[in-house]
C-alpha positions in Angstrom: 14.7 3.5 -11.3 16.3 0.7 -9.3 15.9 -2.9 -10.2 17.7 -6.2 -9.8 17.4 -9.7 -11.1 15.6 -12.5 -9.4 18.2 -14.5 -7.5 21.1 -12.1 -8.0 21.8 -12.4 -4.3 22.6 -16.0 -4.9 26.1 -15.0 -6.2 27.1 -12.9 -3.3 27.0 -12.5 0.4 29.8 -14.3 2.0 33.6 -14.4 2.3 36.3 -16.9 3.1 37.3 -17.4 6.7 39.8 -14.8 8.0 41.4 -14.1 11.3 39.4 -11.7 13.5 41.5 -8.6 14.0 41.0 -5.0 15.1 43.0 -1.9 15.4 43.6 -0.3 18.8 44.9 3.0 20.1 46.9 1.8 23.0 50.6 2.3 22.9 51.9 -0.8 24.7 49.0 -2.8 26.1 48.3 -5.9 24.0 46.0 -8.6 25.2 43.4 -11.2 24.0 39.8 -10.5 24.9 37.5 -13.6 24.9 34.6 -15.2 26.7 35.3 -18.7 28.0 31.9 -19.9 26.9 32.1 -18.5 23.4 35.5 -19.2 22.0 34.3 -20.8 18.8 35.7 -18.4 16.2 35.7 -21.0 13.5 31.9 -21.0 13.3 31.5 -17.5 12.0 33.2 -16.0 8.9 32.5 -12.4 10.0 35.6 -10.2 9.9 35.5 -6.8 11.4 38.7 -5.8 9.9 37.5 -6.6 6.4 34.4 -4.5 7.0 36.1 -1.6 8.5 33.0 -1.2 10.6 34.5 -2.5 13.7 37.5 -0.3 13.2 35.3 2.8 12.8 33.2 2.0 15.8 36.3 1.5 18.0 37.6 4.9 17.0 34.2 6.5 17.6 35.4 9.2 20.1 38.6 10.0 18.4 38.9 13.2 16.3 37.6 13.0 12.8 41.1 13.3 11.4 42.1 9.7 11.5 44.2 9.5 8.3 47.5 9.0 10.0 47.5 5.3 11.1 51.3 5.1 11.4 51.2 6.2 15.1 48.7 3.5 16.0 49.8 0.0 16.9 47.5 -2.9 15.9 46.0 -5.0 18.6 44.5 -8.4 18.0 41.2 -8.9 19.9 39.7 -12.3 20.1 35.9 -12.0 20.4 32.8 -14.1 20.1 31.5 -14.6 16.6 29.5 -11.6 15.4 26.2 -11.9 13.6 26.0 -10.0 10.3 23.6 -7.1 11.0 22.6 -7.0 7.4 21.0 -10.4 7.4 19.6 -10.2 10.9 17.8 -7.0 10.0 16.8 -8.2 6.6 15.2 -11.3 8.1 13.4 -9.4 10.9 11.5 -6.8 9.1 8.6 -5.6 11.3 5.3 -7.1 10.3 6.8 -9.6 7.9 5.1 -13.0 7.8 6.4 -16.3 6.5 3.2 -17.0 4.6 0.0 -15.0 4.8 -2.1 -18.0 3.8 -1.2 -20.0 6.9 -3.2 -17.5 9.1 -6.2 -17.3 6.8 -9.8 -17.6 8.0 -11.9 -20.7 7.4 -13.6 -19.1 4.5 -10.3 -18.1 2.9 -9.1 -21.7 3.3 -12.1 -23.0 1.5 -11.5 -20.6 -1.4 -7.9 -21.8 -1.4 -9.0 -25.4 -1.5 -11.1 -24.6 -4.5 -8.1 -22.8 -6.2 -5.9 -25.8 -5.5 -8.1 -27.9 -7.8 -7.3 -25.6 -10.7 -3.6 -25.4 -10.0 -2.3 -28.4 -8.1 -4.6 -31.4 -8.7 -5.3 -31.1 -12.4 -2.4 -33.5 -13.2 -3.3 -36.3 -10.9 -7.0 -35.6 -11.5 -6.8 -36.4 -15.2 -4.7 -39.6 -14.7 -7.9 -41.8 -15.1 -7.9 -40.7 -18.8 -4.9 -42.9 -19.6 -3.8 -45.1 -16.7 -5.7 -48.3 -17.5 -5.2 -47.8 -21.2 -1.4 -47.8 -20.9 -1.4 -50.6 -18.3 -3.4 -53.0 -20.5 -1.5 -52.1 -23.6 1.5 -53.5 -21.8 -0.3 -56.4 -20.2 -3.5 -57.5 -22.1 -6.5 -58.6 -20.2 -7.0 -62.4 -20.1 -9.8 -62.6 -17.5 -11.7 -60.7 -14.9 -9.0 -61.3 -12.2 -6.5 -59.3 -14.3 -8.7 -56.3 -14.1 -9.1 -56.6 -10.3 -5.4 -57.2 -9.9 -4.6 -54.0 -12.0 -7.1 -52.1 -9.9 -5.5 -53.3 -6.7 -2.2 -52.0 -8.0 -3.6 -48.6 -8.7 -5.4 -48.3 -5.3 -2.3 -49.1 -3.3 -0.1 -46.9 -5.5 -2.4 -44.0 -4.7 -2.4 -44.9 -1.1 1.3 -45.2 -0.6 2.8 -42.5 -2.9 0.4 -39.5 -3.1 -1.3 -40.0 0.3 1.2 -41.4 2.7 4.5 -40.2 1.2 3.5 -36.7 0.0 0.5 -35.7 2.1 1.8 -37.1 5.4 5.5 -36.5 5.0 6.9 -34.5 2.1 4.5 -31.5 2.4 5.9 -30.8 5.8 9.5 -30.6 4.5 8.8 -27.2 3.0 11.1 -24.2 3.2 9.1 -21.5 4.8 6.1 -22.3 2.5 8.2 -23.1 -0.6 8.1 -26.6 -2.1 10.0 -28.5 -4.7 13.4 -30.0 -5.2 15.3 -26.8 -4.7 13.3 -25.9 -1.6 14.6 -29.1 0.0 18.1 -28.3 -1.0 17.8 -24.8 0.3 16.5 -26.2 3.6 19.5 -28.5 3.9 21.9 -25.7 3.0 20.6 -23.5 5.8 21.3 -26.3 8.4 24.6 -27.5 6.9 27.2 -25.6 4.9 26.9 -27.9 1.8 26.5 -25.3 -0.9 29.4 -25.3 -3.4 29.2 -21.5 -3.7 30.6 -20.1 -0.4 27.9 -17.4 0.0 26.3 -18.4 3.4 26.1 -15.9 6.2 25.5 -16.8 9.8 21.9 -15.7 9.9 21.0 -17.6 6.7 21.0 -20.7 8.8 17.9 -20.2 10.9 18.3 -23.1 13.2 15.9 -22.3 16.0 14.2 -25.7 15.5 17.5 -27.5 15.1 19.8 -26.0 17.7 17.4 -25.6 20.6 16.7 -29.3 20.9 17.7 -30.9 24.1 20.8 -33.1 23.6 19.7 -36.6 22.6 20.8 -39.6 20.5 18.9 -38.1 17.5 20.7 -34.7 17.9 24.1 -36.4 18.2 23.3 -38.3 15.0 22.2 -35.2 13.1 25.4 -33.3 14.2 27.6 -36.2 13.0 25.8 -36.1 9.6 26.2 -32.4 9.4 29.9 -32.5 10.1 30.4 -35.3 7.6 28.5 -33.3 4.9 30.4 -30.1 5.6 33.8 -31.9 5.6 33.4 -33.9 2.4 33.6 -32.1 -0.9 32.6 -35.3 -2.6 29.3 -35.5 -0.7 28.6 -31.9 -1.5 29.0 -32.5 -5.2 26.9 -35.7 -5.0 24.1 -33.8 -3.3 24.3 -31.0 -5.9 24.2 -33.4 -8.8 21.2 -35.2 -7.2 19.4 -31.9 -6.9 20.2 -30.7 -10.4 19.1 -34.1 -11.8 15.8 -33.9 -10.0 15.3 -30.3 -11.3 16.0 -31.4 -14.8 13.4 -34.1 -14.4 10.9 -31.4 -13.2 11.5 -29.4 -16.4 11.1 -32.6 -18.5 7.9 -33.4 -16.6 6.6 -29.9 -17.5 7.1 -30.8 -21.2 5.5 -34.3 -21.2 2.6 -33.5 -18.8 0.8 -31.2 -21.3 1.5 -33.6 -24.2 0.1 -36.6 -22.3 -3.0 -34.9 -20.8 -4.1 -33.1 -23.9 -3.5 -36.1 -26.3 -5.4 -38.4 -24.0 -8.4 -36.0 -23.7 -8.6 -35.2 -27.4 -8.2 -38.9 -28.2 -11.7 -39.4 -26.9 -12.9 -38.1 -30.3 -12.0 -41.5 -31.7 -14.6 -43.1 -29.5 -17.3 -40.5 -30.1 -16.6 -40.1 -33.8 -15.3 -43.2 -35.6 -14.1 -41.2 -38.6 -11.5 -39.2 -36.6 -7.9 -40.2 -37.4 -4.8 -39.9 -35.2 -3.4 -37.0 -37.4 -6.5 -35.0 -36.7 -6.2 -35.6 -33.0 -2.6 -34.4 -33.2 -3.5 -31.1 -34.9 -6.3 -30.4 -32.4 -3.9 -31.2 -29.5 -1.3 -28.8 -30.9 -3.9 -26.0 -31.1 -5.0 -26.6 -27.5 -1.4 -26.5 -26.2 -0.7 -23.2 -27.9 -3.8 -21.7 -26.2 -2.8 -23.2 -22.9 0.6 -21.7 -22.8 -0.7 -18.3 -24.1 -3.0 -17.9 -21.0 -0.3 -18.9 -18.5 0.7 -15.2 -18.0 -2.5 -14.5 -16.2 -1.2 -16.2 -13.1 -2.2 -19.1 -10.9 -4.7 -17.4 -8.6 -6.7 -15.8 -11.4 -6.8 -19.0 -13.4 -7.3 -21.0 -10.3 -10.5 -19.1 -9.4 -11.7 -19.5 -13.0 -10.8 -23.1 -13.6 -11.2 -24.4 -10.0 -15.0 -24.9 -10.5 -14.4 -26.6 -13.8 -12.1 -29.1 -12.2 -14.5 -29.6 -9.3 -17.1 -30.5 -11.9 -14.6 -33.0 -13.4 -14.1 -34.7 -10.1 -17.8 -35.0 -9.6 -18.0 -36.5 -13.1 -15.4 -39.1 -12.2 -17.2 -40.1 -9.0 -20.6 -40.1 -10.7 -19.5 -42.2 -13.7 -17.7 -44.6 -11.3 -20.8 -45.1 -9.1 -23.0 -45.6 -12.3 -20.6 -48.3 -13.7 -20.3 -50.0 -10.3 -24.1 -50.2 -10.1 -24.6 -51.3 -13.7 -21.7 -53.7 -14.3 -19.7 -55.4 -11.6 -19.5 -54.2 -8.0 -17.3 -57.2 -7.1 -14.3 -55.0 -8.0 -14.3 -53.9 -4.3 -12.3 -57.0 -3.7 -9.3 -55.0 -5.1 -8.9 -53.5 -1.7 -7.4 -56.8 -0.7 -3.7 -56.5 -1.6 -3.5 -60.2 -2.2 -4.8 -59.6 -5.7 -1.6 -57.8 -6.5 0.3 -61.0 -5.8 -2.2 -63.0 -7.9 -1.8 -60.5 -10.7 2.0 -61.0 -10.8 1.7 -64.7 -10.5 -0.6 -65.0 -13.5 1.2 -62.5 -15.8 4.8 -62.5 -14.5 6.8 -60.3 -17.0 3.7 -58.6 -18.5 2.7 -57.6 -15.0 6.1 -56.1 -14.5 5.7 -54.1 -17.7 2.3 -53.0 -16.5 3.9 -51.2 -13.6 5.1 -48.5 -16.1 1.4 -47.7 -16.8 0.4 -48.0 -13.1 2.7 -45.2 -12.0 0.7 -42.8 -14.2 -2.1 -42.9 -11.6 0.3 -41.1 -9.2 1.6 -38.5 -11.7 1.0 -35.1 -10.3 2.0 -36.1 -6.8 5.1 -33.9 -7.0 3.0 -31.0 -8.1 1.3 -31.1 -4.7 4.7 -30.3 -3.2 6.2 -28.1 -5.9 3.1 -25.9 -6.0 3.1 -25.4 -2.3 4.3 -21.8 -2.6 1.0 -21.0 -4.3 -1.1 -22.4 -1.4 -0.9 -23.7 2.1 -0.2 -27.2 3.4 -3.6 -27.5 5.0 -5.5 -26.5 1.9 -3.7 -29.1 -0.2 -4.1 -31.8 2.5 -7.8 -31.1 3.0 -8.6 -31.0 -0.7 -6.7 -34.2 -1.5 -7.9 -36.3 1.4 -11.6 -35.3 1.3 -12.2 -34.7 -2.4 -9.5 -35.8 -4.8 -8.6 -39.2 -3.5 -12.3 -40.5 -3.0 -13.2 -39.3 -6.5 -10.2 -40.9 -8.1 -10.9 -44.2 -6.4 -14.5 -44.2 -7.5 -13.4 -43.3 -11.0 -10.9 -46.2 -11.3 -13.3 -48.6 -9.7 -16.0 -47.7 -12.2 -13.6 -48.2 -15.1 -12.6 -51.6 -13.7 -16.2 -52.6 -13.3 -16.9 -51.7 -17.0 -13.7 -53.5 -18.2 -14.7 -56.7 -16.3 -17.4 -57.1 -19.0 -15.7 -55.4 -21.9 -12.2 -56.6 -22.3 -11.8 -55.3 -25.8 -12.4 -51.7 -24.8 -9.2 -51.4 -22.8 -7.4 -49.4 -25.4 -9.5 -46.3 -24.4 -10.9 -47.4 -21.1 -12.1 -44.1 -19.8 -14.2 -42.8 -22.7 -15.5 -46.3 -23.5 -16.8 -46.5 -19.9 -18.7 -43.1 -20.1 -22.5 -43.6 -20.6 -23.5 -42.6 -24.1 -26.2 -40.1 -22.9 -23.6 -37.9 -21.2 -20.6 -38.6 -23.5 -20.2 -35.2 -25.1 -20.6 -33.2 -21.9 -18.0 -35.4 -20.2 -15.7 -35.1 -23.3 -15.9 -31.3 -23.1 -15.2 -31.3 -19.3 -12.4 -33.8 -19.7 -10.7 -31.5 -22.3 -11.0 -28.5 -20.0 -9.6 -30.6 -17.2 -6.7 -31.7 -19.4 -5.8 -28.1 -20.2 -5.9 -27.4 -16.5 -3.8 -30.4 -15.7 -1.2 -29.3 -18.3 -0.6 -26.2 -16.2 0.2 -28.2 -13.0 3.8 -29.0 -13.7 4.3 -25.7 -15.6 3.6 -23.7 -12.5 5.7 -26.1 -10.4 8.5 -25.6 -12.9 8.3 -21.8 -12.5 8.7 -22.2 -8.8 11.6 -24.6 -9.0 13.5 -22.4 -11.5 13.0 -19.3 -9.3 14.5 -21.2 -6.4 17.4 -22.5 -8.5 18.2 -19.0 -9.7 18.3 -17.8 -6.1 20.8 -20.5 -5.3 23.0 -19.7 -8.3 22.1 -22.9 -10.2 20.3 -21.5 -13.2 20.9 -18.5 -15.5 18.9 -15.4 -14.4 15.6 -14.9 -16.2 12.8 -12.4 -16.1 10.4 -13.3 -13.4 6.9 -11.7 -13.1 4.9 -11.9 -9.9 1.3 -12.4 -10.8 -0.3 -12.0 -7.3 -0.2 -9.2 -4.7 -1.5 -11.5 -2.0 0.7 -14.6 -2.4 4.5 -14.2 -2.8 5.0 -17.5 -4.6 2.8 -17.0 -7.6 5.1 -16.2 -10.6 5.4 -16.4 -14.3 8.6 -16.8 -16.4 7.9 -15.8 -20.0 11.1 -17.2 -21.6 10.6 -20.5 -19.9 6.9 -20.7 -20.7 7.5 -20.4 -24.5 10.6 -22.7 -24.3 8.4 -25.4 -22.8 5.8 -24.9 -25.4 8.3 -25.4 -28.2 9.8 -28.5 -26.7 6.3 -29.9 -25.9 5.3 -29.5 -29.6 8.5 -31.2 -30.7 7.7 -34.1 -28.4 4.1 -34.4 -29.3 4.9 -34.4 -33.0 7.8 -36.8 -32.7 6.0 -39.3 -30.4 2.4 -39.2 -31.4 1.6 -42.5 -29.7 0.1 -42.0 -26.3 1.6 -45.2 -25.0 5.2 -44.1 -25.7 4.5 -40.7 -24.3 3.1 -42.4 -21.1 6.4 -44.2 -20.7 8.4 -41.0 -21.0 5.9 -39.5 -18.5 6.7 -42.3 -16.0 10.5 -41.7 -16.4 10.3 -38.0 -15.6 7.9 -38.5 -12.7 9.9 -41.3 -11.1 13.1 -39.3 -11.4 11.6 -36.5 -9.4 10.0 -38.9 -6.8 13.3 -40.7 -6.1 15.2 -37.3 -5.7 12.5 -36.1 -3.3 12.7 -39.3 -1.3 16.5 -39.1 -0.8 16.3 -35.4 0.1 13.4 -35.8 2.6 15.2 -38.7 4.2 18.3 -36.5 4.7 16.0 -33.8 6.2 14.5 -36.3 8.6 18.0 -37.2 9.8 19.6 -33.8 9.8 16.8 -31.3 10.7 13.7 -33.1 12.0 15.9 -35.6 13.9 13.2 -38.3 13.4 13.5 -41.7 15.1 15.8 -43.8 13.0 13.2 -46.6 12.7 10.7 -44.2 11.1 13.4 -42.8 8.8 14.3 -46.3 7.6 10.7 -47.3 7.0 10.1 -44.2 5.0 13.3 -44.5 2.9 13.1 -48.3 2.3 9.4 -48.4 1.4 9.4 -45.3 -0.8 12.6 -46.0 -2.6 11.8 -49.7 -3.0 8.4 -48.9 -4.6 9.9 -46.2 -6.9 12.8 -48.3 -8.0 10.5 -51.1 -8.9 8.4 -48.8 -11.0 11.5 -47.2 -12.5 12.9 -50.5 -13.6 9.7 -51.1 -15.6 9.7 -47.8 -17.5 13.4 -48.1 -18.3 12.8 -51.4 -20.0 10.8 -49.6 -22.7 13.1 -46.5 -23.1 14.1 -47.5 -26.6 10.5 -47.1 -27.8 10.9 -43.3 -28.1 10.8 -42.1 -24.5 14.6 -41.6 -24.7 13.9 -38.2 -26.0 12.9 -37.1 -22.6 16.1 -38.4 -21.1 18.1 -36.5 -23.7 16.2 -33.3 -22.9 16.7 -33.7 -19.1 20.4 -34.3 -19.7 20.7 -31.1 -21.6 19.0 -29.1 -18.9 21.2 -30.8 -16.2 24.3 -29.8 -18.2 23.1 -26.2 -18.4 22.5 -25.9 -14.7 25.8 -27.6 -13.8 27.8 -25.4 -16.1 26.2 -22.3 -14.6 26.7 -23.4 -11.1 30.4 -24.3 -11.8 31.1 -20.9 -13.5 29.3 -19.0 -10.8 31.3 -20.8 -8.1 34.6 -20.0 -9.8 33.5 -16.4 -10.3 32.4 -15.8 -6.7 35.5 -17.5 -5.2 37.8 -15.4 -7.5 36.0 -12.2 -6.5 36.4 -13.1 -2.8 40.1 -13.8 -3.3 40.7 -10.7 -5.3 38.9 -8.3 -2.9 40.9 -5.2 -1.9 42.7 -5.5 1.5 41.7 -3.0 4.0 45.4 -2.3 4.7 45.8 -1.1 1.1 43.0 1.4 1.5 44.5 2.7 4.7 47.9 3.1 3.1 46.3 5.0 0.2 44.8 7.5 2.8 41.4 9.1 2.7 42.0 10.4 -0.9 42.4 6.7 -2.0 45.5 7.7 -4.0 43.5 9.7 -6.5 41.4 12.9 -6.7 38.1 12.9 -4.8 35.7 14.7 -7.0 32.4 16.1 -5.5 29.5 13.7 -5.8 28.2 10.3 -4.8 29.2 7.1 -6.6 26.9 4.0 -6.2 29.0 1.0 -6.9 26.9 -2.1 -7.5 28.6 -5.4 -6.5 27.7 -8.9 -5.3 29.8 -9.0 -2.2 28.1 -8.2 1.1 31.4 -7.9 2.9 34.8 -6.6 1.9 35.7 -4.1 -0.9 35.3 -5.7 -4.3 38.3 -5.8 -6.7 36.3 -3.9 -9.3 36.6 -0.8 -7.1 40.4 -1.0 -7.5 39.8 -1.2 -11.2 37.8 2.0 -11.0 40.6 3.7 -9.0 43.2 2.8 -11.6 41.0 3.4 -14.7 39.3 6.7 -13.8 41.2 10.0 -13.3 39.1 10.7 -10.1 36.7 9.0 -7.8 33.7 10.5 -6.1 34.0 12.1 -2.7 31.5 9.6 -1.3 31.3 6.0 -2.5 28.5 3.6 -1.5 28.9 -0.1 -2.3 25.4 -1.3 -3.0 24.6 -5.0 -2.6 21.2 -6.5 -3.4 19.5 -8.9 -1.0 16.2 -10.6 -1.3 14.2 -11.2 1.8 11.3 -13.6 2.3 8.5 -11.0 2.5 6.1 -9.8 -0.2 7.2 -6.2 0.0 9.7 -4.0 1.9 8.6 -0.5 2.8 10.7 2.3 1.3 11.7 3.5 4.8 13.1 0.1 5.6 14.7 -0.6 2.2 18.3 0.1 3.0 20.9 -1.0 5.6 24.2 0.7 5.9 27.6 0.0 7.4 30.7 2.1 7.4 33.9 1.0 5.5 37.2 2.4 6.8 37.5 5.4 9.1 35.0 8.3 8.8 37.3 10.5 6.7 37.2 8.0 3.8 33.5 8.5 3.3 33.0 4.9 2.2 29.8 3.0 3.0 28.3 -0.3 2.3 24.6 -0.5 1.6 22.4 -3.6 1.4 19.2 -2.9 -0.5 16.4 -5.2 0.6 13.6 -6.2 -1.8 10.6 -8.4 -1.4 9.3 -10.8 -4.0 6.7 -8.5 -5.3 8.4 -5.1 -5.0 8.2 -3.0 -8.2 11.8 -2.5 -9.1 11.5 0.4 -11.5 11.4 3.4 -9.2 12.3 6.8 -10.5 16.0 7.2 -9.9 15.6 10.6 -8.3 13.2 9.1 -5.7 15.5 6.2 -5.2 18.5 8.5 -4.5 16.5 10.6 -2.1 15.4 7.6 -0.1 18.9 6.2 -0.1 20.4 9.5 1.2 17.7 9.9 3.9 18.4 6.3 5.0 22.1 7.0 5.1 21.6 10.1 7.3 19.4 8.0 9.7 22.2 5.5 9.9 24.8 8.1 10.7 22.6 9.7 13.4 21.8 6.3 14.9 25.5 5.4 14.9 26.3 8.7 16.7 23.6 8.0 19.2 24.8 4.5 20.0 28.3 5.8 20.3 27.1 8.3 22.8 25.2 5.6 24.8 28.3 3.4 24.8 30.4 6.3 26.1 27.9 6.8 29.0 28.1 3.1 29.8 31.9 2.8 30.0 31.8 2.3 33.7 29.9 -1.0 33.4 31.7 -4.1 34.5 32.6 -7.0 32.1 30.1 -9.2 33.8 27.3 -7.1 32.3 28.5 -7.9 28.9 28.4 -11.6 29.7 24.7 -11.5 30.1 24.2 -10.3 26.5 26.4 -12.8 24.9 24.8 -15.7 23.0 24.0 -19.0 24.6 25.6 -22.0 23.1 24.6 -25.7 22.8 27.3 -28.3 23.5 26.3 -31.4 21.6 26.9 -34.9 22.9 29.7 -35.3 20.4 31.5 -32.1 21.6 30.4 -29.8 18.8 29.5 -26.3 19.8 26.6 -24.4 18.1 25.3 -20.9 18.7 21.7 -20.4 19.7 21.6 -16.8 18.5 23.7 -13.7 19.1 22.2 -10.3 20.0 23.0 -7.9 17.2 25.2 -5.4 19.1 26.4 -7.7 22.0 29.8 -8.5 20.6 30.4 -5.0 19.2 29.5 -3.5 22.6 31.9 -5.8 24.3 34.6 -5.1 21.8 34.1 -1.4 22.0 34.0 -1.4 25.8 37.2 -3.4 26.1 39.0 -1.2 23.6 37.7 2.0 25.1 38.9 1.0 28.5 42.4 0.5 27.0 42.2 3.9 25.2 41.1 5.8 28.3 43.5 4.1 30.7 45.1 6.7 32.9 43.1 9.5 31.3 40.4 11.5 33.0 39.1 14.2 30.6 35.8 15.8 31.0 32.7 14.2 29.4 31.5 17.5 28.0 34.3 18.0 25.5 33.9 14.6 23.7 30.2 15.1 23.5 30.6 18.5 21.9 33.2 17.2 19.5 30.9 14.3 18.6 28.0 16.7 17.8 30.2 18.9 15.6 31.6 15.8 13.8 28.0 14.6 13.1 26.9 17.9 11.7 30.1 18.1 9.6 29.5 14.7 8.1 25.8 15.4 7.3 26.8 18.6 5.7 29.4 16.8 3.6 26.7 14.3 2.4 24.4 17.1 1.4 27.1 18.8 -0.7 28.0 15.5 -2.3 24.3 14.9 -3.2 24.0 18.3 -4.7 27.0 17.6 -6.9 25.2 14.5 -8.4 24.9 10.8 -8.2 26.6 8.4 -10.6 25.9 4.7 -10.9 29.1 2.7 -11.2 28.4 -0.7 -12.8 31.2 -3.3 -12.8 30.9 -6.3 -15.0 33.2 -9.1 -13.9 33.8 -12.0 -16.3 36.0 -15.1 -16.0 38.3 -16.8 -18.4 40.3 -20.0 -18.1 44.1 -19.6 -18.0 46.2 -20.8 -20.9 47.5 -23.8 -19.0 44.0 -25.0 -18.0 42.6 -28.3 -19.2 40.9 -28.3 -22.5 37.5 -29.2 -21.0 37.8 -26.3 -18.5 38.5 -23.9 -21.3 35.5 -25.3 -23.3 33.2 -24.9 -20.3 34.3 -21.5 -19.0 35.4 -19.7 -22.2 32.5 -20.8 -24.4 29.6 -22.5 -22.6 29.5 -20.4 -19.4 30.3 -17.3 -21.4 27.4 -18.0 -23.7 25.0 -18.4 -20.8 26.2 -15.2 -19.1 25.9 -13.3 -22.3 22.3 -14.4 -22.8 21.1 -14.3 -19.2 19.5 -11.3 -17.7 21.7 -8.6 -16.1 21.0 -5.9 -13.6 21.4 -3.1 -16.1 18.4 -4.3 -18.1 16.1 -3.2 -15.4 17.8 0.1 -14.5 15.8 3.2 -15.6 18.8 5.5 -15.1 19.8 8.0 -17.8 22.9 7.0 -19.6 24.6 10.3 -18.5 24.4 8.9 -14.9 25.9 5.5 -15.8 29.5 4.4 -15.8 30.5 0.9 -16.6 33.9 -0.9 -16.2 34.6 -4.4 -17.3 37.0 -6.7 -15.5 38.1 -10.2 -16.5 39.4 -12.7 -13.9 41.7 -15.5 -15.0 40.7 -18.8 -13.2 
């Protein structure tokens, strides 16, 4: 019955900073309670008063009739920051693992290494099909030294970008096994509050590797960077724009990669069959692309197992043909390992050599796929496969082509197929086309991963996401995006039928991603890894220097037709920015418009209306506070249910959450209000179409367990009232005082602050009183049974799903551009994005929907 959208939790889960307050029962005593080592309230945005949970727990031993608050004086209690139990529990599900594949056996890793060939390395593996052809189209061969100089460029591009940058550095900058542009952004957001949507919770920033470091110059530097990022809205926007631009380039790369790979492979027909024309190559390429995108739904692991052996055979063909050509033609090309030949190449060809850089970068295309597809496999399997198999085969393949071209200058237009020995031409042609189809999937799967991450961070409209593997949480398929990419790819391939112009567009997209990754990884090295500044500078200067040099070359030919990719990337960037901007305004407005707890207390336990028997499940995006849509229900409906549960959806980084651990509860307002908040936890591969009766039964059972546990903890706290304050000090969190004076928490036990708060308060309530312990215990037992009985009666009366749809509109006095973006563009995206109701298998008789429009 129950289902949610991928990434819906990206819009909710946090509130603005409020003062930490609590209600007391003392008549005259008013004091501050604080711990000298932990007075850093500004770090946490948890607000007990907003939740009502702290209020309820503090009144735990008072009679259940707590409706009259007029006789109670409020007391402000200053406590250490509290950790949101929702997120702590959600991130600590028993048995959860960050990534199953990291703990795989040797045999399993070998299988994964084979699968990576079919998913990750297809793109870079097919680059020999077109690299030399594009290079020498821009810089024609004049003598043998030009071939050796071009080969030297290719060798050191492969060494510096795919090997050194990605294998040795970038792969380790993963976000719990997730790779890609948004994984880097997510990692930065967890360590610094730089997200424009204020939805971070304390436990979202898992900083064990960051906060526990011994104070050092690197730590002080990272804290300074963190503070500057968090304090500057301009830097936050620049960082977001950079990430969105990189993501737009990833999507553009997923369009041009299939076009380039398939066109280059099918173009081999013009070598084998002289009568084949370019139009026929185009028709065959279109057919192959349609087949390719049609089988995408079968998933990475299934296709990886099927296509991995085919690509393994392709790499062996590259190596074998390379060795054959080296032996037959000119083995002197080994001189290309001397980087001096790069200098000689530029000295002889000057401007043409600079143009050739736009073709040389094609040898490194697919480097980003190694990182973006990391969620499909492990770091070690990718490193092992690339270092021991892919790179040696690529080097042999390029050297073999260079050896052939040293004696056949006029065959540079189709260097690869011309260098294939005639007696194995057709088998190699068949294998190359299969490899090209596999390569076309590389950036498609990477794009699926990147879009999933962007949806979770509120930067892309919600789409239907299908998980294709029960073993690996990252293997997904997005149907709408798959067919959208196919349509755009066909438009590109029909508009730019020249492989050389497509190659230039390919270089633009690839370099855009590479430069974004370089900047983000540099920031991670400074902020999170706290790497030595010399290493950081070397990485940034060398990587960005090389990439900017290549980028200047491809931009010089943008007018040839590759501008279409820049236009497409700009459109995708605009869509993501509009969605993020609208989501930010909507979330901030919902936080500002949330119902004050004082208002609910003034209304009393009946909430100013009639409480009809039954349970109402109100779906909302806020993990704290009472959403404004609830007030809309109160004013619109003639009655409200006797029990209301605010249901918030939260995704946790595990494949599946057991039904018994699905729900986390917290009480809102005093017990007599019968208001609860529930966080429903879902894993990546959970089936979200349960029968609604089963869902309701599990939810009620979980609620009963929460109430019993709450009563048990209250009883234990009552028994421990005689403990001294010093005992509480041992349970409070440790802190790290950085060299620059900043204070950071190293982890707060879940109930430590609440126990301290309750203990202090109870000591005030019981001051001068000495009742027997038996009477409160008996009253607590009766109160528990009474509440459980109330829940059962409400359940028997029925469960209704209350769905509130909040939309935003620009005010009349807003700027024209804001009205255009919010009232038309963002509204169009929301209307056509996937909503939670689309997955709910609830009878219409159990649904109740109320719309609410916020003016921003």
